[in-house]
C-alpha positions as semicolon CSV with decimal commas, in nm:
position;residue;x (nm);y (nm);z (nm)
1;M;-0,853;17,201;17,063
2;D;-0,987;17,175;16,711
3;I;-1,366;17,137;16,799
4;A;-1,466;17,047;16,442
5;Q;-1,227;16,736;16,427
6;T;-1,283;16,640;16,787
7;L;-1,669;16,622;16,701
8;I;-1,594;16,430;16,396
9;R;-1,348;16,190;16,578
10;H;-1,617;16,119;16,856
11;G;-1,879;16,032;16,575
12;L;-2,109;16,325;16,695
13;I;-2,109;16,478;16,334
14;S;-2,024;16,355;15,980
15;D;-1,762;16,552;15,760
16;H;-2,061;16,630;15,518
17;E;-2,257;16,778;15,805
18;M;-1,976;16,974;15,930
19;D;-1,936;17,144;15,576
20;S;-2,271;17,249;15,559
21;V;-2,264;17,400;15,903
22;L;-1,932;17,590;15,893
23;P;-2,056;17,875;15,700
24;Q;-2,322;17,962;15,978
25;A;-2,060;17,932;16,253
26;T;-1,859;18,237;16,152
27;G;-1,745;18,423;16,459
28;R;-1,921;18,169;16,690
29;R;-1,837;17,840;16,870
30;L;-1,910;17,560;16,658
31;D;-2,033;17,318;16,916
32;R;-2,301;17,599;17,038
33;V;-2,409;17,648;16,686
34;L;-2,467;17,281;16,643
35;I;-2,654;17,248;16,958
36;E;-2,882;17,537;16,884
37;L;-2,961;17,359;16,520
38;G;-3,044;17,043;16,706
39;M;-2,776;16,850;16,512
40;V;-2,588;16,727;16,821
41;D;-2,701;16,673;17,188
42;E;-2,568;16,915;17,452
43;D;-2,504;16,604;17,682
44;A;-2,299;16,433;17,427
45;V;-2,089;16,740;17,351
46;L;-2,012;16,813;17,713
47;K;-1,930;16,437;17,792
48;M;-1,692;16,458;17,490
49;F;-1,517;16,771;17,637
50;A;-1,503;16,606;17,963
51;D;-1,329;16,304;17,815
52;E;-1,089;16,526;17,608
53;L;-1,008;16,745;17,902
54;G;-0,997;16,502;18,181
55;M;-1,306;16,676;18,361
56;T;-1,616;16,521;18,506
57;F;-1,978;16,561;18,361
58;V;-2,257;16,590;18,632
59;D;-2,621;16,623;18,634
60;I;-2,718;16,924;18,830
61;K;-3,082;16,795;18,886
62;R;-2,930;16,497;19,088
63;E;-2,661;16,699;19,279
64;A;-2,699;16,826;19,640
65;I;-2,621;17,187;19,620
66;D;-2,462;17,341;19,932
67;R;-2,672;17,656;19,990
68;D;-2,458;17,787;20,259
69;L;-2,156;17,759;20,047
70;L;-2,327;17,945;19,768
71;T;-2,383;18,252;19,990
72;L;-2,019;18,283;20,026
73;F;-1,968;18,365;19,647
74;P;-2,049;18,703;19,492
75;T;-2,364;18,655;19,309
76;T;-2,270;18,925;19,022
77;V;-1,991;18,681;18,897
78;V;-2,210;18,366;18,950
79;F;-2,491;18,522;18,732
80;K;-2,257;18,690;18,474
81;H;-2,067;18,379;18,384
82;S;-2,336;18,109;18,489
83;L;-2,098;17,939;18,727
84;L;-2,255;17,734;19,003
85;P;-2,055;17,637;19,340
86;I;-2,183;17,294;19,424
87;A;-1,994;17,156;19,728
88;R;-1,648;17,147;19,913
89;H;-1,396;16,866;19,840
90;N;-1,056;16,836;19,992
91;G;-1,046;17,205;20,073
92;R;-1,151;17,312;19,718
93;V;-1,482;17,391;19,581
94;I;-1,651;17,206;19,291
95;V;-1,804;17,460;19,047
96;A;-2,015;17,373;18,770
97;T;-1,985;17,538;18,407
98;S;-2,117;17,476;18,064
99;D;-1,803;17,639;17,903
100;P;-1,477;17,459;17,989
101;F;-1,283;17,704;17,773
102;N;-1,384;18,024;17,967
103;L;-1,072;18,030;18,196
104;E;-1,107;18,395;18,260
105;A;-1,435;18,342;18,438
106;F;-1,291;18,089;18,672
107;E;-0,979;18,330;18,740
108;E;-1,231;18,599;18,821
109;L;-1,438;18,397;19,059
110;E;-1,130;18,253;19,233
111;S;-0,995;18,613;19,269
112;V;-1,306;18,759;19,421
113;S;-1,409;18,446;19,645
114;G;-1,057;18,349;19,757
115;F;-1,150;17,993;19,716
116;E;-0,950;17,737;19,491
117;L;-1,196;17,575;19,234
118;D;-1,221;17,259;19,045
119;P;-1,454;17,281;18,756
120;V;-1,705;17,028;18,639
121;L;-1,930;17,022;18,326
122;A;-2,316;17,034;18,326
123;R;-2,578;17,149;18,113
124;R;-2,614;17,518;18,043
125;L;-2,987;17,554;18,120
126;D;-2,968;17,331;18,430
127;I;-2,710;17,571;18,590
128;I;-2,921;17,883;18,511
129;E;-3,226;17,730;18,661
130;A;-3,027;17,618;18,962
131;I;-2,874;17,963;19,019
132;K;-3,224;18,123;18,992
133;E;-3,369;17,864;19,220
134;Y;-3,097;17,915;19,500
135;L;-3,028;18,282;19,447
136;G;-3,362;18,402;19,326
137;V;-3,457;18,572;19,005
138;G;-3,269;18,897;18,953
139;G;-3,041;18,828;19,252
140;D;-2,738;19,012;19,084
141;T;-2,949;19,299;18,995
142;L;-3,064;19,329;19,356
143;N;-2,691;19,319;19,471
144;E;-2,632;19,634;19,270
145;L;-2,934;19,813;19,416
146;V;-2,823;19,717;19,780
147;A;-2,468;19,857;19,697
148;Q;-2,640;20,173;19,583
149;R;-2,840;20,185;19,883
150;T;-2,561;20,152;20,115
151;A;-2,314;20,336;19,920
152;D;-2,236;20,602;20,155
153;G;-2,209;20,351;20,447
154;V;-2,545;20,435;20,613
155;E;-2,845;20,211;20,532
156;L;-3,206;20,313;20,622
157;L;-3,393;20,025;20,793
158;S;-3,724;20,185;20,721
159;D;-3,852;20,342;20,415
160;T;-3,887;20,720;20,427
161;A;-4,202;20,917;20,296
162;A;-4,114;20,994;19,927
163;D;-4,283;21,245;19,713
164;D;-4,404;21,185;19,360
165;S;-4,069;21,300;19,204
166;D;-3,866;21,063;19,447
167;L;-4,091;20,770;19,371
168;A;-4,041;20,818;18,997
169;S;-3,662;20,855;19,025
170;Q;-3,634;20,551;19,222
171;A;-3,833;20,356;18,977
172;E;-3,646;20,478;18,682
173;N;-3,311;20,356;18,837
174;A;-3,165;20,156;18,567
175;S;-3,123;19,842;18,817
176;V;-3,505;19,861;18,903
177;I;-3,593;19,863;18,538
178;K;-3,364;19,563;18,478
179;L;-3,519;19,377;18,786
180;V;-3,877;19,438;18,661
181;N;-3,769;19,317;18,336
182;E;-3,607;19,011;18,459
183;L;-3,921;18,911;18,663
184;L;-4,150;18,954;18,339
185;M;-3,881;18,736;18,119
186;E;-3,866;18,467;18,379
187;A;-4,249;18,459;18,387
188;L;-4,251;18,422;18,009
189;D;-3,985;18,157;18,015
190;Q;-4,196;17,955;18,250
191;H;-4,514;18,000;18,026
192;S;-4,684;18,174;18,311
193;S;-5,041;18,318;18,250
194;D;-5,007;18,548;18,565
195;V;-4,752;18,717;18,808
196;H;-4,866;18,791;19,154
197;I;-4,656;19,032;19,357
198;E;-4,784;19,024;19,720
199;P;-4,644;19,232;20,006
200;Q;-4,631;19,052;20,345
201;E;-4,580;19,178;20,687
202;R;-4,220;19,056;20,663
203;G;-4,101;19,041;20,300
204;L;-4,238;19,013;19,961
205;T;-4,384;18,687;19,791
206;I;-4,382;18,655;19,409
207;R;-4,579;18,378;19,258
208;Y;-4,623;18,262;18,883
209;R;-4,934;18,082;18,770
210;V;-4,830;17,813;18,542
211;D;-5,085;17,573;18,389
212;G;-5,350;17,697;18,621
213;L;-5,161;17,652;18,939
214;L;-4,961;17,906;19,153
215;R;-4,595;17,833;19,231
216;V;-4,374;18,054;19,458
217;Q;-4,086;18,199;19,260
218;P;-3,755;18,209;19,462
219;V;-3,642;18,573;19,500
220;P;-3,381;18,708;19,734
221;E;-3,491;18,847;20,063
222;S;-3,351;19,191;19,983
223;I;-3,607;19,246;19,714
224;A;-3,844;19,351;19,984
225;H;-3,656;19,673;20,036
226;F;-3,729;19,767;19,662
227;Y;-4,094;19,668;19,656
228;T;-4,219;20,049;19,633
229;A;-3,984;20,100;19,339
230;I;-4,085;19,791;19,160
231;V;-4,468;19,873;19,194
232;T;-4,399;20,241;19,082
233;R;-4,199;20,117;18,792
234;L;-4,501;19,893;18,687
235;K;-4,740;20,199;18,721
236;I;-4,518;20,412;18,518
237;M;-4,513;20,137;18,243
238;S;-4,901;20,098;18,260
239;K;-4,952;20,490;18,260
240;L;-5,111;20,480;18,611
241;N;-5,117;20,738;18,894
242;I;-4,786;20,666;19,097
243;A;-4,915;20,884;19,393
244;E;-5,237;20,719;19,427
245;K;-5,216;20,429;19,681
246;R;-5,554;20,420;19,830
247;V;-5,789;20,294;19,555
248;P;-5,750;20,005;19,308
249;Q;-5,607;20,088;18,956
250;D;-5,607;19,898;18,638
251;G;-5,365;19,939;18,340
252;R;-5,200;19,785;18,040
253;I;-4,838;19,756;17,922
254;K;-4,746;19,643;17,563
255;L;-4,396;19,486;17,560
256;K;-4,180;19,321;17,293
257;I;-3,959;19,062;17,431
258;S;-3,725;18,872;17,211
259;G;-3,922;18,963;16,917
260;R;-4,262;18,848;17,063
261;E;-4,551;19,092;17,135
262;I;-4,664;19,073;17,476
263;D;-4,979;19,243;17,633
264;V;-4,962;19,279;18,018
265;R;-5,287;19,359;18,203
266;V;-5,199;19,538;18,520
267;S;-5,428;19,515;18,844
268;I;-5,315;19,696;19,156
269;I;-5,529;19,685;19,481
270;P;-5,431;19,831;19,825
271;M;-5,384;19,560;20,093
272;M;-5,283;19,542;20,451
273;H;-4,919;19,562;20,412
274;G;-4,905;19,748;20,064
275;E;-5,036;19,731;19,727
276;G;-5,083;19,384;19,572
277;V;-5,005;19,354;19,205
278;V;-5,132;19,095;18,953
279;L;-4,998;19,091;18,593
280;R;-5,199;18,900;18,333
281;L;-4,952;18,812;18,046
282;L;-5,107;18,763;17,707
283;D;-4,852;18,630;17,461
284;K;-4,987;18,722;17,117
285;G;-4,735;18,500;16,941
286;R;-4,851;18,192;17,110
287;M;-5,235;18,238;17,063
288;V;-5,370;18,055;16,754
289;F;-5,746;18,090;16,734
290;N;-5,853;17,789;16,555
291;L;-6,161;17,570;16,655
292;K;-5,955;17,275;16,532
293;N;-5,694;17,316;16,796
294;V;-5,950;17,371;17,084
295;G;-5,961;17,000;17,125
296;M;-6,325;16,896;17,099
297;P;-6,418;16,537;17,028
298;D;-6,535;16,504;16,653
299;D;-6,919;16,462;16,745
300;M;-6,922;16,759;16,978
301;A;-6,725;16,961;16,744
302;Q;-6,988;16,897;16,464
303;S;-7,274;17,007;16,688
304;F;-7,092;17,303;16,807
305;H;-7,012;17,400;16,438
306;E;-7,402;17,374;16,365
307;L;-7,470;17,603;16,660
308;I;-7,241;17,873;16,542
309;G;-7,357;17,872;16,208
310;M;-7,726;17,953;16,304
311;P;-7,886;18,281;16,157
312;H;-7,992;18,410;16,508
313;G;-8,001;18,313;16,874
314;I;-7,758;18,299;17,180
315;V;-7,469;18,072;17,228
316;L;-7,325;18,079;17,565
317;V;-6,985;17,946;17,683
318;T;-6,959;17,905;18,071
319;G;-6,692;17,843;18,321
320;P;-6,470;18,006;18,597
321;T;-6,222;18,270;18,518
322;G;-5,928;18,132;18,340
323;S;-6,111;17,830;18,182
324;G;-6,028;17,939;17,823
325;K;-6,396;18,065;17,739
326;T;-6,252;18,377;17,544
327;S;-6,022;18,145;17,330
328;T;-6,308;17,916;17,237
329;L;-6,520;18,223;17,145
330;Y;-6,257;18,393;16,936
331;S;-6,197;18,050;16,756
332;A;-6,567;18,024;16,692
333;L;-6,560;18,380;16,538
334;N;-6,259;18,300;16,323
335;E;-6,441;17,991;16,210
336;I;-6,750;18,198;16,074
337;K;-6,549;18,505;15,982
338;D;-6,614;18,608;15,632
339;P;-6,620;18,955;15,447
340;A;-6,990;18,895;15,379
341;I;-7,061;18,890;15,763
342;K;-7,036;19,188;15,986
343;I;-6,895;19,088;16,339
344;I;-6,882;19,327;16,634
345;T;-6,763;19,261;16,983
346;V;-6,786;19,434;17,313
347;E;-6,532;19,341;17,562
348;D;-6,372;19,433;17,887
349;P;-6,080;19,437;17,808
350;V;-6,022;19,353;17,444
351;E;-5,753;19,068;17,513
352;Y;-5,659;19,005;17,147
353;Q;-5,693;19,227;16,837
354;N;-5,862;19,007;16,556
355;P;-5,835;19,135;16,200
356;G;-6,164;19,150;16,019
357;I;-6,368;19,199;16,337
358;C;-6,478;19,530;16,489
359;Q;-6,395;19,523;16,862
360;I;-6,518;19,782;17,124
361;Q;-6,350;19,818;17,459
362;V;-6,588;19,877;17,742
363;H;-6,534;20,192;17,938
364;A;-6,762;20,206;18,244
365;K;-6,640;20,559;18,375
366;V;-6,768;20,721;18,074
367;G;-7,098;20,505;18,056
368;L;-6,975;20,246;17,789
369;T;-7,106;19,945;17,960
370;F;-7,178;19,602;17,807
371;A;-7,542;19,702;17,788
372;A;-7,490;20,042;17,652
373;G;-7,226;19,919;17,392
374;L;-7,475;19,635;17,273
375;R;-7,758;19,891;17,223
376;S;-7,538;20,118;17,016
377;I;-7,372;19,858;16,803
378;L;-7,714;19,735;16,671
379;R;-7,732;20,037;16,479
380;H;-7,403;19,930;16,291
381;D;-7,606;19,661;16,133
382;P;-7,401;19,363;16,260
383;D;-7,489;19,004;16,175
384;V;-7,292;18,832;16,456
385;I;-7,223;19,007;16,802
386;L;-6,998;18,887;17,074
387;I;-7,064;19,027;17,430
388;G;-6,764;18,958;17,660
389;E;-6,955;18,852;17,949
390;I;-7,321;18,875;18,061
391;R;-7,280;19,020;18,418
392;D;-7,627;19,156;18,501
393;G;-8,003;19,177;18,400
394;E;-7,945;19,487;18,172
395;T;-7,687;19,305;17,969
396;A;-7,875;18,986;17,959
397;D;-8,204;19,172;17,842
398;A;-7,984;19,364;17,573
399;A;-7,854;19,023;17,453
400;I;-8,198;18,861;17,431
401;Q;-8,344;19,163;17,242
402;S;-8,045;19,151;16,995
403;S;-8,116;18,770;16,930
404;L;-8,476;18,842;16,887
405;T;-8,409;19,088;16,627
406;G;-8,225;18,838;16,398
407;H;-7,872;18,853;16,545
408;L;-7,643;18,546;16,635
409;V;-7,504;18,640;16,987
410;F;-7,202;18,483;17,160
411;S;-7,143;18,547;17,531
412;T;-6,981;18,411;17,838
413;L;-7,158;18,327;18,165
414;H;-7,006;18,221;18,514
415;T;-7,171;17,894;18,591
416;N;-7,049;17,562;18,708
417;D;-7,213;17,360;18,418
418;A;-7,403;17,399;18,116
419;P;-7,766;17,331;18,244
420;S;-7,718;17,598;18,532
421;A;-7,700;17,867;18,259
422;F;-8,067;17,877;18,210
423;A;-8,146;17,917;18,572
424;R;-7,871;18,199;18,598
425;L;-8,034;18,395;18,316
426;I;-8,374;18,373;18,485
427;D;-8,238;18,480;18,821
428;M;-8,104;18,785;18,644
429;G;-8,452;18,886;18,569
430;V;-8,506;18,748;18,218
431;E;-8,857;18,610;18,139
432;P;-8,828;18,218;18,133
433;Y;-9,011;18,205;17,775
434;L;-8,738;18,455;17,640
435;V;-8,453;18,228;17,760
436;A;-8,627;17,923;17,623
437;S;-8,687;18,081;17,290
438;T;-8,336;18,257;17,238
439;V;-8,066;18,028;17,388
440;E;-7,981;17,769;17,132
441;G;-7,701;17,609;17,305
442;V;-7,451;17,622;17,617
443;L;-7,095;17,505;17,608
444;A;-6,936;17,453;17,964
445;Q;-6,552;17,410;17,971
446;R;-6,248;17,358;18,205
447;L;-5,871;17,322;18,148
448;V;-5,701;17,022;18,275
449;R;-5,312;17,013;18,277
450;V;-5,160;16,773;18,002
451;L;-4,900;16,515;18,090
452;C;-4,558;16,575;17,992
453;K;-4,494;16,353;17,689
454;H;-4,121;16,314;17,776
455;C;-4,156;16,162;18,121
456;K;-4,530;16,029;18,173
457;Q;-4,546;15,680;18,302
458;Q;-4,780;15,394;18,260
459;Y;-4,919;15,213;18,570
460;H;-5,184;14,970;18,667
461;P;-5,424;15,147;18,905
462;H;-5,588;14,978;19,202
463;R;-5,958;14,937;19,191
464;N;-6,005;15,150;19,506
465;E;-5,828;15,424;19,329
466;I;-6,094;15,467;19,050
467;P;-6,434;15,646;19,124
468;D;-6,759;15,499;19,081
469;D;-6,859;15,697;18,793
470;F;-6,565;15,607;18,582
471;P;-6,660;15,444;18,254
472;R;-6,688;15,061;18,261
473;P;-6,511;14,834;18,165
474;L;-6,210;14,963;18,371
475;P;-5,891;15,030;18,185
476;D;-5,591;14,799;18,255
477;S;-5,362;15,085;18,276
478;L;-5,351;15,463;18,305
479;W;-5,082;15,730;18,300
480;R;-4,925;15,933;18,581
481;P;-4,678;16,237;18,615
482;V;-4,305;16,178;18,687
483;G;-4,123;16,511;18,629
484;C;-3,816;16,577;18,405
485;R;-3,607;16,860;18,274
486;E;-3,852;16,936;17,990
487;C;-4,143;17,004;18,238
488;R;-3,933;17,162;18,516
489;D;-4,011;16,855;18,729
490;M;-4,375;16,920;18,722
491;G;-4,492;16,617;18,522
492;Y;-4,719;16,833;18,322
493;S;-4,671;17,061;18,036
494;G;-4,952;17,280;17,899
495;R;-5,327;17,258;17,931
496;R;-5,625;17,114;17,721
497;A;-5,983;17,194;17,744
498;I;-6,258;16,959;17,834
499;F;-6,631;17,028;17,736
500;E;-6,985;16,967;17,819
501;L;-7,225;17,094;17,541
502;L;-7,608;17,127;17,581
503;R;-7,831;17,210;17,284
504;T;-8,176;17,352;17,341
505;D;-8,466;17,141;17,231
506;A;-8,844;17,166;17,283
507;E;-8,833;16,983;17,609
508;I;-8,563;17,191;17,756
509;G;-8,766;17,491;17,641
510;R;-9,073;17,357;17,832
511;L;-8,855;17,281;18,143
512;C;-8,714;17,640;18,132
513;V;-9,065;17,793;18,097
514;Q;-9,165;17,610;18,395
515;R;-8,877;17,734;18,589
516;A;-8,724;17,376;18,638
517;S;-8,416;17,347;18,849
518;S;-8,085;17,316;18,676
519;G;-8,092;16,960;18,827
520;E;-8,394;16,853;18,631
521;I;-8,258;17,003;18,308
522;R;-7,919;16,825;18,376
523;E;-8,108;16,493;18,433
524;Y;-8,312;16,518;18,101
525;A;-7,986;16,626;17,912
526;L;-7,807;16,326;18,043
527;K;-8,093;16,104;17,924
528;K;-8,051;16,264;17,582
529;G;-7,690;16,177;17,575
530;M;-7,500;16,492;17,692
531;K;-7,152;16,424;17,787
532;T;-7,066;16,580;18,121
533;L;-6,743;16,765;18,199
534;R;-6,638;16,475;18,422
535;Q;-6,694;16,223;18,139
536;S;-6,521;16,437;17,893
537;G;-6,226;16,451;18,140
538;Y;-6,226;16,070;18,194
539;A;-6,187;16,041;17,804
540;R;-5,879;16,249;17,828
541;V;-5,749;16,011;18,123
542;I;-5,821;15,684;17,908
543;D;-5,628;15,834;17,618
544;G;-5,341;15,927;17,827
545;T;-5,354;16,315;17,792
546;T;-5,409;16,373;18,160
547;T;-5,444;16,207;18,492
548;L;-5,722;16,097;18,717
549;E;-5,627;16,320;18,994
550;E;-5,637;16,618;18,758
551;V;-6,002;16,547;18,647
552;L;-6,099;16,481;19,000
553;R;-5,950;16,818;19,106
554;I;-6,124;17,012;18,811
555;T;-6,474;16,864;18,787
556;K;-6,764;16,758;19,009
557;G;-6,873;16,403;19,031
558;D;-7,182;16,289;18,808
559;F;-7,328;16,109;19,093
560;A;-7,266;16,401;19,349
């Protein structure tokens, strides 16, 4: 088949466009180059091939895959050629492919399976996703490991005690290395922030955190046999002690995957059925620290900009772990960064390296804590200081003293809302009058999932569905998730921050000195026009960014 002429005949591309693309397609299939460049749609190309070759085009997402049938095929060939057996029909097996010209792949699958095959066409990524879903990530790699394990015809049903050299040699097996790499690459493909590897009494569970929620990643059951080798491989990569299994260990891995620099923070903790592993993935290429990209409303952004431009004082960002506090602070530092200003940070750990800013890594084992680091950096003549987190009274006192000596101090605090920050510092042992005179403002934030722009659907909500604290008048319509190929059927894609900004004034200072409760400070701030996290979330619901259910999941009611 002359693919170029067929594409032109079907009206998928013009002669002029074809002439411009041909030089780029040297040695490669023309249709694939055009799909990569976005000049033609993959569906249209596959339907064209189906029409020309008398084949059928199917949507894998809508097909009922026969799991039992799939287990009868060797996974190595299925993964290698991206061929997906779907169902039986008239004694033959229907197999989906995205390449109708790869006849050798079908001959190989027929030969090793013993089935007669009927090919149908489907999207390549849909086939790959379905194979991973039904056979698990790394299914072919695990088959290689199982084959090695039983190569002499004897399989051990329980793991034997292994010394350090045995553990290391198992972990350095090429297939184990490949399996760990596949788990990491799949996590990145799904835009995961964390990978949880959890040993159970029977088996092993792997979960990816995507957009703040954990989802179980399908893996073959046989992966449990190689759990020790996987953990040891991760320990070797992060330069940890492979023989130590009784105490928690923390490490770091630096990777480059498909040209992207990835930092992986590794945490390993002994649990009932083995060592639990959590990997935090930091994709440097995707992080852009710009205050305009943070997503603050214009009026709040202006007020926050005034705060970070102050000559001295403390600016706090509060929220739970994983709410984007560090990203907001880095964006604020980038906003005020200037050759005339000396900025020093004390962090645990340093997540992202930022040119033009002096960054210090906390090292508690040698005595370099937040408080100790803060006392030392004051002798380095800084103008702006970032403390990764105020965890205790000693760090809080050091931050207060730094602000009193003419420095602008940024830090994070774990509180549920902005007004609670004052009470939290006082609980740590800081004198109320010092809190009142140094804390210039508190920004609380959360992350809500963003509706997928490709499939979100407008609907008319019933009055009973809308909470009492929703802004009036009630909107005629809102948006809800549906799920499509682009968002992996989740209905959401990415996250966006919602904010609550509280600036300190004379009255808040007075309430603080009187040790007023966070509720009293909150009540006053609301009268002065503070927009709460819930109200900020509702604004994102009204403009179609997220859903009502998502805001209710993340925030506490204003009337509660």
